[in-house]
C-alpha positions as CSV (number, residue, x, y, z in Angstrom):
1,X,-80.8,-74.5,82.1
2,X,-81.9,-73.6,78.7
3,X,-82.3,-76.1,76.1
4,X,-79.8,-74.7,74.0
5,X,-77.1,-75.3,76.4
6,X,-78.4,-79.0,76.5
7,X,-78.2,-79.1,72.7
8,X,-74.6,-77.7,72.9
9,X,-73.4,-80.1,75.5
10,X,-74.9,-83.1,73.8
11,X,-72.8,-81.9,70.3
12,X,-69.8,-81.7,72.6
13,X,-70.2,-85.1,73.7
14,X,-70.6,-86.5,70.4
15,X,-67.5,-84.6,69.2
16,X,-65.4,-86.2,72.1
17,X,-64.9,-82.9,73.5
18,X,-66.6,-83.2,77.1
19,X,-64.7,-83.2,80.2
20,X,-65.0,-86.6,82.5
21,X,-67.8,-84.6,84.5
22,X,-69.7,-83.6,81.6
23,X,-69.4,-87.0,80.2
24,X,-70.9,-88.6,83.3
25,X,-73.9,-85.9,83.4
26,X,-74.6,-86.8,79.9
27,X,-74.7,-90.6,80.3
28,X,-76.3,-90.3,83.7
29,X,-79.2,-88.3,82.2
30,X,-79.4,-91.0,79.1
31,X,-79.5,-94.1,81.2
32,X,-82.3,-92.9,83.4
33,X,-84.7,-91.4,81.1
34,X,-88.1,-92.6,81.5
35,X,-89.9,-94.3,78.9
36,X,-93.2,-92.3,79.1
37,X,-95.0,-90.0,81.6
38,X,-94.5,-86.0,82.2
39,X,-91.5,-84.3,81.4
40,X,-90.0,-80.9,83.0
41,X,-91.4,-77.6,82.0
42,X,-89.3,-74.5,82.2
43,X,-91.0,-73.6,85.5
44,X,-90.0,-76.8,86.9
45,X,-86.4,-76.5,85.6
46,X,-86.2,-73.0,87.3
47,X,-87.6,-74.3,90.9
48,X,-85.1,-77.2,90.8
49,X,-82.2,-74.7,90.0
50,X,-83.4,-72.7,93.2
51,X,-83.5,-76.0,95.2
52,X,-79.8,-76.8,94.1
53,X,-78.4,-73.3,95.2
54,X,-80.4,-73.4,98.4
55,X,-79.0,-76.8,99.3
56,X,-75.4,-75.3,98.5
57,X,-75.6,-72.4,100.7
58,X,-77.2,-74.5,103.7
59,X,-74.1,-76.9,103.6
60,X,-71.9,-73.9,103.4
61,X,-73.5,-72.4,106.3
62,X,-73.5,-75.4,108.6
63,X,-69.6,-75.7,108.4
64,X,-67.6,-74.6,111.3
65,X,-65.2,-71.7,110.9
66,X,-62.3,-74.5,111.2
67,X,-64.0,-76.8,108.6
68,X,-64.3,-74.1,105.7
69,X,-61.2,-75.3,103.9
70,X,-63.0,-78.7,103.5
71,X,-65.9,-77.1,101.5
72,X,-65.6,-78.0,98.0
73,X,-67.6,-75.7,95.6
74,X,-66.5,-77.9,92.6
75,X,-68.0,-80.9,93.8
76,X,-71.3,-79.1,94.5
77,X,-71.5,-77.2,91.2
78,X,-71.0,-80.6,89.7
79,X,-74.0,-81.7,91.5
80,X,-75.9,-78.7,90.3
81,X,-74.7,-78.8,87.2
82,X,-75.8,-82.5,86.7
83,X,-79.1,-82.1,87.9
84,X,-79.7,-79.0,85.6
85,X,-78.3,-81.1,82.7
86,X,-80.9,-83.9,83.2
87,X,-83.8,-81.3,83.4
88,X,-82.6,-79.6,80.6
89,X,-81.8,-81.9,78.0
90,X,-85.0,-83.8,79.0
91,X,-86.9,-80.6,78.3
92,X,-85.1,-80.1,74.9
93,X,-85.6,-83.5,73.8
94,X,-89.1,-84.4,74.8
95,X,-90.3,-81.0,74.2
96,X,-89.5,-81.6,70.1
97,X,-90.4,-85.4,70.1
98,X,-86.9,-86.3,69.2
99,X,-85.7,-89.2,66.8
100,X,-83.5,-90.3,69.6
101,X,-86.4,-91.2,72.0
102,X,-88.3,-92.5,69.0
103,X,-85.1,-95.1,68.1
104,X,-85.2,-95.8,71.9
105,X,-88.5,-97.1,71.7
106,X,-87.7,-99.3,68.8
107,X,-84.8,-100.5,70.2
108,X,-86.7,-101.9,73.5
109,X,-89.3,-103.9,71.4
110,X,-87.4,-107.2,71.7
111,X,-85.5,-106.4,74.6
112,X,-83.1,-109.4,76.6
113,X,-83.3,-109.8,80.2
114,X,-79.8,-109.8,82.0
115,X,-78.4,-113.1,83.2
116,X,-78.6,-114.2,86.7
117,X,-77.4,-116.8,89.7
118,X,-77.3,-120.0,87.2
119,X,-75.3,-123.1,87.4
120,X,-75.0,-126.6,87.1
121,X,-73.0,-128.7,89.5
122,X,-71.4,-131.9,88.3
123,X,-70.7,-134.5,90.7
124,X,-67.7,-137.0,90.6
125,X,-70.0,-139.8,89.9
126,X,-71.5,-137.7,86.8
127,X,-74.6,-136.7,88.5
128,X,-75.9,-133.4,87.3
129,X,-77.8,-130.9,89.6
130,X,-79.3,-127.7,88.1
131,X,-78.5,-125.2,91.0
132,X,-80.9,-122.5,89.9
133,X,-83.8,-124.4,90.5
134,X,-82.5,-126.7,93.2
135,X,-84.3,-126.0,96.6
136,X,-82.2,-124.4,99.4
137,X,-80.4,-126.8,101.7
138,X,-78.8,-130.1,101.5
139,X,-78.0,-131.1,97.9
140,X,-75.7,-134.0,98.2
141,X,-73.4,-136.3,100.1
142,X,-70.3,-137.9,98.9
143,X,-67.0,-139.0,99.8
144,X,-67.4,-137.2,103.6
145,X,-68.6,-133.7,102.1
146,X,-72.0,-132.1,102.5
147,X,-72.9,-130.0,99.8
148,X,-75.6,-127.5,100.3
149,X,-77.0,-124.3,98.6
150,X,-77.5,-121.2,101.0
151,X,-80.5,-118.9,100.8
152,X,-78.6,-116.4,98.9
153,X,-77.6,-118.6,96.2
154,X,-74.1,-119.7,97.2
155,X,-72.9,-123.6,97.1
156,X,-71.4,-124.5,100.2
157,X,-68.9,-127.5,101.1
158,X,-68.1,-128.7,104.3
159,X,-66.4,-131.6,105.6
160,X,-68.8,-134.4,107.5
161,X,-66.1,-137.4,107.8
162,X,-62.4,-136.8,107.2
163,X,-62.2,-140.6,107.1
164,X,-64.5,-141.0,104.2
165,X,-62.9,-138.5,102.0
166,X,-62.1,-139.8,98.4
167,X,-59.0,-137.7,97.1
168,X,-59.8,-138.7,93.7
169,X,-63.0,-137.6,93.8
170,X,-63.5,-134.0,91.4
171,X,-66.4,-131.8,91.1
172,X,-67.2,-129.3,88.3
173,X,-69.4,-126.3,88.6
174,X,-70.4,-124.8,85.1
175,X,-72.2,-121.3,84.6
176,X,-73.8,-121.0,81.3
177,X,-73.9,-117.6,79.3
178,X,-76.3,-115.6,81.3
179,X,-75.2,-117.1,84.5
180,X,-73.2,-116.5,87.6
181,X,-72.5,-118.3,90.7
182,X,-70.6,-118.4,94.3
183,X,-69.0,-121.3,95.6
184,X,-67.3,-122.0,99.0
185,X,-64.6,-124.4,98.7
186,X,-64.0,-127.2,101.5
187,X,-60.9,-125.1,102.5
188,X,-62.9,-121.9,103.0
189,X,-61.9,-120.3,99.9
190,X,-64.7,-118.3,98.4
191,X,-64.9,-118.3,94.3
192,X,-67.4,-116.1,92.4
193,X,-67.7,-117.5,88.9
194,X,-68.5,-115.4,86.1
195,X,-70.8,-116.4,83.1
196,X,-69.7,-119.1,80.8
197,X,-67.2,-120.4,82.9
198,X,-66.0,-123.8,84.5
199,X,-64.5,-124.8,87.9
200,X,-63.0,-128.2,88.5
201,X,-62.0,-128.7,92.1
202,X,-61.6,-131.9,94.6
203,X,-64.5,-132.6,96.9
204,X,-62.0,-132.2,99.5
205,X,-58.4,-131.0,99.3
206,X,-55.5,-133.3,100.3
207,X,-52.6,-132.5,102.6
208,X,-50.0,-131.3,100.2
209,X,-52.0,-128.9,98.5
210,X,-54.8,-127.2,96.9
211,X,-55.4,-127.2,93.2
212,X,-58.3,-126.1,90.8
213,X,-58.9,-125.8,87.2
214,X,-60.6,-122.9,85.7
215,X,-61.9,-121.9,82.2
216,X,-63.7,-118.6,81.8
217,X,-63.6,-115.9,84.6
218,X,-63.6,-116.2,88.2
219,X,-62.6,-114.1,91.5
220,X,-61.2,-115.8,94.2
221,X,-60.6,-114.7,98.0
222,X,-58.3,-117.9,99.1
223,X,-58.2,-118.8,102.6
224,X,-54.8,-118.6,104.1
225,X,-52.6,-121.6,104.6
226,X,-49.0,-121.2,104.6
227,X,-48.4,-125.0,104.4
228,X,-50.8,-126.0,101.5
229,X,-50.5,-123.4,98.5
230,X,-53.7,-122.9,96.3
231,X,-53.2,-123.3,92.6
232,X,-55.3,-122.2,90.0
233,X,-54.5,-123.8,86.6
234,X,-55.7,-122.4,83.4
235,X,-54.7,-123.3,79.7
236,X,-52.0,-120.9,79.5
237,X,-51.0,-120.5,83.0
238,X,-50.4,-121.7,86.5
239,X,-51.2,-119.2,89.5
240,X,-50.0,-120.3,93.0
241,X,-50.8,-118.3,96.2
242,X,-51.0,-119.1,99.9
243,X,-53.9,-116.4,100.6
244,X,-55.0,-113.6,98.8
245,X,-57.6,-112.2,96.7
246,X,-57.5,-112.0,92.7
247,X,-59.4,-112.4,89.5
248,X,-58.5,-114.6,86.3
249,X,-60.1,-113.9,83.1
250,X,-59.0,-117.0,81.0
251,X,-62.0,-117.0,78.2
252,X,-60.9,-118.9,75.2
253,X,-62.3,-116.1,72.7
254,X,-60.3,-113.3,74.5
255,X,-56.6,-114.5,73.3
256,X,-54.9,-114.0,76.3
257,X,-55.3,-114.5,80.1
258,X,-55.5,-112.1,82.7
259,X,-54.6,-112.2,86.4
260,X,-55.4,-109.1,88.4
261,X,-54.3,-108.8,92.3
262,X,-56.4,-107.1,94.6
263,X,-54.6,-107.9,97.7
264,X,-51.5,-110.3,98.9
265,X,-49.2,-111.8,96.6
266,X,-49.5,-114.3,93.5
267,X,-47.2,-116.0,91.5
268,X,-47.9,-116.3,87.8
269,X,-46.1,-118.9,85.7
270,X,-46.3,-120.0,81.9
271,X,-45.3,-123.4,81.4
272,X,-45.0,-123.1,78.0
273,X,-42.2,-120.6,78.1
274,X,-41.1,-121.0,81.5
275,X,-41.5,-117.7,82.6
276,X,-42.7,-116.6,86.2
277,X,-43.7,-113.2,87.5
278,X,-44.6,-111.8,91.0
279,X,-47.7,-109.6,91.2
280,X,-48.3,-106.7,93.8
281,X,-51.9,-105.2,94.6
282,X,-53.0,-103.2,91.7
283,X,-51.0,-105.3,89.0
284,X,-52.4,-107.4,86.3
285,X,-50.3,-110.0,84.5
286,X,-51.2,-110.7,80.7
287,X,-50.0,-114.1,79.5
288,X,-50.1,-114.3,75.6
289,X,-48.7,-116.8,73.2
290,X,-45.1,-115.2,73.8
291,X,-44.6,-113.7,77.2
292,X,-45.9,-112.3,80.5
293,X,-46.6,-108.6,80.5
294,X,-47.3,-106.9,84.0
295,X,-49.1,-103.7,84.1
296,X,-50.9,-101.4,86.5
297,X,-54.6,-101.5,86.0
298,X,-57.8,-100.1,87.3
299,X,-59.3,-102.3,89.8
300,X,-63.0,-101.1,89.8
301,X,-62.9,-101.7,86.0
302,X,-61.7,-105.1,86.4
303,X,-64.0,-106.2,88.8
304,X,-67.0,-104.5,87.5
305,X,-68.5,-107.7,86.8
306,X,-68.6,-108.9,90.2
307,X,-70.0,-105.8,91.9
308,X,-72.9,-105.8,89.2
309,X,-71.4,-103.4,86.6
310,X,-70.2,-103.2,83.1
311,X,-67.2,-100.6,83.2
312,X,-65.4,-99.5,79.8
313,X,-62.4,-97.4,79.7
314,X,-61.4,-97.0,76.1
315,X,-62.2,-100.4,75.2
316,X,-63.4,-101.3,71.5
317,X,-66.8,-102.4,70.6
318,X,-65.8,-106.1,70.0
319,X,-64.6,-106.7,73.4
320,X,-67.5,-104.9,74.9
321,X,-69.8,-106.7,72.9
322,X,-68.2,-110.2,73.8
323,X,-68.9,-109.3,77.5
324,X,-72.5,-108.5,76.7
325,X,-73.0,-111.6,74.6
326,X,-71.9,-114.0,77.5
327,X,-73.8,-112.0,80.0
328,X,-77.2,-111.7,77.9
329,X,-76.8,-115.0,76.4
330,X,-77.0,-113.4,72.6
331,X,-75.2,-113.5,69.6
332,X,-73.8,-110.6,68.0
333,X,-73.4,-109.6,64.2
334,X,-71.4,-107.0,62.5
335,X,-73.2,-105.3,59.7
336,X,-70.1,-103.2,59.2
337,X,-66.8,-104.7,60.5
338,X,-65.3,-101.2,60.9
339,X,-67.5,-100.4,64.0
340,X,-65.4,-103.4,65.7
341,X,-62.6,-101.1,66.8
342,X,-64.3,-97.9,67.8
343,X,-63.6,-97.4,71.5
344,X,-65.9,-96.5,74.2
345,X,-66.0,-95.5,77.9
346,X,-68.7,-95.4,80.6
347,X,-70.3,-97.7,83.1
348,X,-73.9,-99.4,83.6
349,X,-75.5,-101.9,85.7
350,X,-75.4,-105.3,84.7
351,X,-79.1,-105.9,85.8
352,X,-80.8,-104.1,83.4
353,X,-81.8,-105.0,80.0
354,X,-79.6,-105.2,77.1
355,X,-81.2,-101.8,75.7
356,X,-79.8,-99.9,78.6
357,X,-76.1,-100.8,77.7
358,X,-76.8,-100.4,73.8
359,X,-78.4,-96.9,74.0
360,X,-75.3,-95.9,76.3
361,X,-73.2,-96.9,73.4
362,X,-75.3,-95.2,70.4
363,X,-75.5,-91.8,72.3
364,X,-71.8,-91.3,71.3
365,X,-73.0,-91.4,67.5
366,X,-70.5,-94.3,66.5
367,X,-72.5,-97.2,66.4
368,X,-76.3,-98.1,66.1
369,X,-77.8,-101.4,67.1
370,X,-81.1,-103.5,66.5
371,X,-82.2,-106.1,68.7
372,X,-84.1,-109.0,67.2
373,X,-85.4,-112.4,68.7
374,X,-82.2,-114.1,67.6
375,X,-79.2,-111.5,68.0
376,X,-78.0,-108.0,68.2
377,X,-76.9,-106.4,65.0
378,X,-74.2,-103.5,65.3
379,X,-74.3,-100.8,62.5
380,X,-72.9,-97.7,61.5
381,X,-75.0,-94.6,62.5
382,X,-77.2,-93.4,59.7
């Protein structure tokens, strides 16, 4: 891998001419660059090249004759090329003390750590319990319900005395900016709350139905019960299921409410204009101020937040930075409003510092960031 090849690949990336595989190679390299230490020289690159192709030959030779048609050269060529790109670009940039590496170090001066399992439980009597600092085990008992915190950071509700249950007792779990939490409701339904979200639910569900209220974003795995429908109410819609897996995004600053179905079936209704849609797995409803649109979406992208990832697919910078703002509990300021509409694609862990996301966006050459103790500033590139 010659340094000139690496330079050409980066130029293709900046110009938007890379294939999906080439984009993945560049982004993987950029996100895994070390901050210091030694970098590969020409001999190391050549040795790595030989190792990759030796592995390729071993894989090929180990196949039985009847399996030869299953051997995918393109997959292994991609692996080889990815490694060579990583080594080659590292050699190119760090051999010449690049401005990109220098800016990366400046970007991390005021870096911001990611969010984590943080939430507050508000009981029916008004008592507030900070869950991230609460000890594991029993947290509270009320209205025939035992509330406990598990070792893996989950809030668990169990019925201790059906006779003592108060059907009018409601609890609320609130995640702040930079927080997320998981709760198991009394009926066995599991809910994962994203940052800056509220879930209001009864301490115990009654015999006629199951109803919760949501603001923000949550993923639900609803316990099946054909006799007691499960309803999720937001400010723009009502979702009804008998037992299924789905995600709702109802942040006030997003403008519309999105419900995405992973399995089963859900009914999405809008009281405002009396419309109802039935979703199939892989579909998403978008409730706006006028209608309900249904479309097929990438489930991995929608569920990235729950799986510990930011996944962007031709998403504009303003939308991306709203997610960054909620998860890193930081204000975003735009020095130039025009950068808000620039579209980006890629994926990165939610559990790295914010600089890892920002440098992935910066590599496109369309935006530049500055991190201060108070905010992130988005700017046009120099």
